[in-house]
N, C-alpha and C positions, 0 to 999 in steps of 0.2 A: 529594508523591507518592514521591519518592526515599526519604524517611524511612520511609514505610509499607512500601515494597518491602524495604528493609533489615531492618525489624522482622519482616516476614513471613519473610524468608530466615533470620533468626536463630531464629525460632520453629520453622521447619522443621528447621533444623540441631539444635536442642535436642530436638525430638521424635524425630529420627532417632537422636541419641545415646542418648536414653532407651530407645528401642525396641531399640537394639543391646545396651544393658546388661541389659535385661529379658528379651529373647527369644533372644539368641544363646547357644548351649551353651558351657559353660566348666567346667573342673574337672580332676581327676586322671585319668590313664589307668591307674593302678595302685591297689591297695587302700589306702584312707586312712580312718582312724577319727577321729571327732570326738565328744567327750563334752560334752553340754550339761548343766550342773549344774542342779538344781532352782532355780526362781525367778530364772532368768537373763533379763534384759530383752532386748527385740528388738534394741536397738543393740549390746549386748554379744554377742548371738548372731551378728549380722552380722560383727562384728569377729573372732570366733572362726573363722567360715567363711572369711573373707578371709585370715586368718593361715595357715590350713591349705590354701589354694589351691583351695577348693571353689567360691568365687564370684569374679567379676572385680572387683566394686566393692560395698562395703557401702552406698553411696549408691543405686546402682541397685537393690540388694536392698530398700532401705527404700521405694522407690517402689511395691513390690508391696502395701504396707500400705494403699494407697489403694483397692485393689479387693478385698482379702481381709480377712475377720474371723476372729478366733480367737486362741488362745494357743499358743505353741510348747510342745511336750511335752519334758520332760527325758529324758535317756537317751543311750546311745551310738549313733551313726549311722555307717553304712558307705557310703562312696562309692568307686566303681571305674571311673567313666566320665564324660566331660563331659556336662553336662545343662543345660537352660535354668534360670535362677534360679527361675522359677515352679514347676517340678517339685520343686526342692529345698524351696522355701517350703511347698508343699503337703504334702511328706513330714513336715516339722517340725510342721505343724498336725495331721496324722493321728497323729503319734507312731509313725511307721514305724521304730522302733528296731531295732538289730541284735541278734539272739539266736542262740544255738546250741541244737541239739536234743539232748535226752537222753531215751532210751526205756528204761523200766524194765518188762520183761516180768513177767507174773504168775508168782509163785513164786520170784522173786529174793529172796535173803536179804541181810543187811547187808553181807556180804563181796562178793557179786556186785554190789551197787549201788555200793559203794566202788570196785570195779574198773572199772565202767562210767563212773563219774565221772572217774576218771583217764584212761581211754581217750578220753573226749570232751574232755579238756584243761582241765577245770575245777579240779581239785585232786588232790593226791597221794592214793593209796589209803589210806595209813595215817592221813593227816590227816583224811580224810572218815570213816574208820572210827572214829576217836577222837571225832569230833563226833557220830556216831550213838549212841555210848555215853554221851556227856556230856550231851546236851540232852534228857534225859527229861522235863524240865519241860513240854515241848510236849504230852505226853499225860497229864499229871497228872489233869486233869478227867475223863478217860475211865476212870480206875482207881479202885478202892476207896480210901477214906482210909487213909493210911499205907503204901500200896504203894510199893515201890522197884524198879522195873524196871531190868534191867541195860542195856537199850538201847531203841531205837525199833523193834526188830524187830516186824513185823506191822502197823505203822501207817504205813509209807511206801508210799503207794498206787501200784500199778503203772499207769503211764500214759506218754504222751509229753509231755514238758515242754519249754518254751522259756525258757532263762535267758540273762541277760546274760553276756558273757565274764567279767565281774568279780563275778559272784554269789558270795557267801560260802557255805561249807557250811551255816551256820545258816539263811541265806535259802532255800537249796534244800530243806533238811529241813522248814522251816516250810511251804513250798509243798506238799510231799508229804503232810504230816500234815493240812494244810487240805483237800487233795483227799480224803483218807480220811474226814474228818468229813463232807464234802459227800455222799460215796457212802453212808456209814453212815446219814445222815439220809434219803437217797433210798430205801433199802431197809427203813427202819424199825428199824435196829439201835439207833440213839440218837434221842431226840426232837429236833425243831428247837428253836433257842433260844427261850426264853420259853414253851414249850408247857406247859400246866397240866392238860390233860385226862387221862382214864384210858386207859392203853394197856399192852400187854405190855412189861415192862422186861427186856431180855436182860442176862445177865452178859457184859459186853463182853470182858473178858480171856479168859474161857473160850471164848467164841464165836470170837474171833480166833485163839486157839490151835488150836481144832478146825479152823477153816477153813484154817489154814496147813498142817496135816497133809493135809487133803483135797487142797489145791492141789498138793502134792508127790507124792501117791499116784496121781492119775488125771487124765488130760487131757480126757476126754470129758465135756462138760457134763452130759449126761443121766445119767451114772453117778455123779456127785458126791453127789447125795442118798442113793444106795444105799450108798456108802462111808461117808457120815456115819451112816447107820443102823447099819452094822456096828460102828462105833466106839461109838455109843451103847449098843448091845446088849452089847458086851464090857465097857464101863465098868459097866453095870448088874449084870453077873455077876462083877465083879472079876477079869476075865481081862485079863492084860497086852495092851496094844494091839499090841506086837511089830511096830512099823513101822520099816522100814529108814531112811527119811529122818531120823528122830530120832537114830539111831545115827550117821549121817553128820554131823549138826549137832553132836552132842556132840564128835566128833573135830575138827570145824572150830573149835569154841570152845577146845579144848585145843591147837590148832595141831599136830595129829597126823594129819590126814586124808591118806591115801596113794593116793586114787583108787579104792580098792575096800575092801569091808568084810572085816576079818579076824576070826578067833575072839576075839582080844583086845579088839576093839571091842565085840563082843556081851557081853563080861564087864565092860565099863567100869562103874564105880560112879557115873558122871555121872547126875544126876537126869533127864537127857534120854534116857537109855537105856530105852526103853519095853519092851525084852525083859526087863529086870531089875526095873523099877519099875512098879507098877500105877498106873492113872490117867493123866490128861493130863500132859505134860511141864510144867515150871514156867513156860513162856512160849512164844510163837510160834517157829516154826523157819523161817518165810519170810513174805513179804508177799503175802497172798491178794488175788484180784480179786473182783468182784461175784458171780460164779457160785459160787465156793467159800464166800463169806460167806453167801449165801442158803442153800446146802446145809447149812451148820452151823446156821443158824437154823431150817431146816425139813427135818430128816432124814427119809428114807423110813422108814415103819414096816414092818419085815419081821422074819423070824426069822434072817436071815443073821448068821453069826458069823465068816465067813472070805471072803477074796477073793484072786484072783491074776490077773495079766495073761495073755492068751493070745497065740498067735503073731501074730495080726492086730492086736494093740495094743488089744484090748478087755479088759474085766474080767469074770471068771467068779466068781460068788458061790455060796457053799455054806452049808448049815445045819450039817452035821456035819463033824467032822475027817476022817472016812473019805472023804467026798465031796470035801473040799478036797484031800486027798492025791492022789486020782485026778486032779483038775484040774492039780495041780502036775506029776505024772508025765507027763500029756498035753502040758503046755507044754515040759517038758524033751525029750521025744521029738520034738516039732515043731522045736525048736532044732537038733537033730542033722541034720535033712534040709534 
């Protein structure tokens, strides 16, 4: 009898110890990061967590395998408070890795994106800008054979992204271009992989370039097809597009943008100066969103040749230069009051 009582006591003590190891919170009180490399075994993961002070015992952590199925997901994990080992175990199974947010608004250009990347702490502006110009292989399949784009401008889709702290510029750019492809398939700009049926095939570079102008010119979604229609009409009549955002972009490319458009900017020989050169600029000037891309694909059919913003932030469209000049004068008068 004494033997069985002793055995029972030992079992109770073991069960209590196991429960203590499995259910009692443990861990850091300040921010601690642990990187789990791909294909790391459960035993090695437990050792990493113990070494970094996340769990009390790797043996107690291993007990959780008796009641949980699944594989730990690789990645960087953030711990900032004591937690039961079960909670930590479940986070590893879910792949609850730590990421930082990067938001790219519609209409950002490569310079804006590079600055946003630096502000978010991912990479230096100049490093990311160089990567945007270097890795044009990411969009080769979207362009005509033999095309040599100067950058990824136009194909870095505006969205909110979640990246690892250690994400490289190439990884981030790949994700943005992938999001562009997904969106382009969604709206019918490009066919899905493997599609062999008959369909309208859009000139992707021209559409994206047109959309980038629309994105910079007007913020009202309902007005974008009308602006697209104006551009189409002017192109058809060989009238210069004469759009300020392209002049600004030319100055940015030449590293001479001074915050406002000067007479010298309007006389610039840059191919992006649409006051001087007819037709579309040689490439996109920003990264357009879905609405601008759709407008470029489906411009409104009108006789409008001109447009200008009014004091309320809307756009006034005109057929004749006389009517346009009247709209401009009305806008300038409203600005004075």
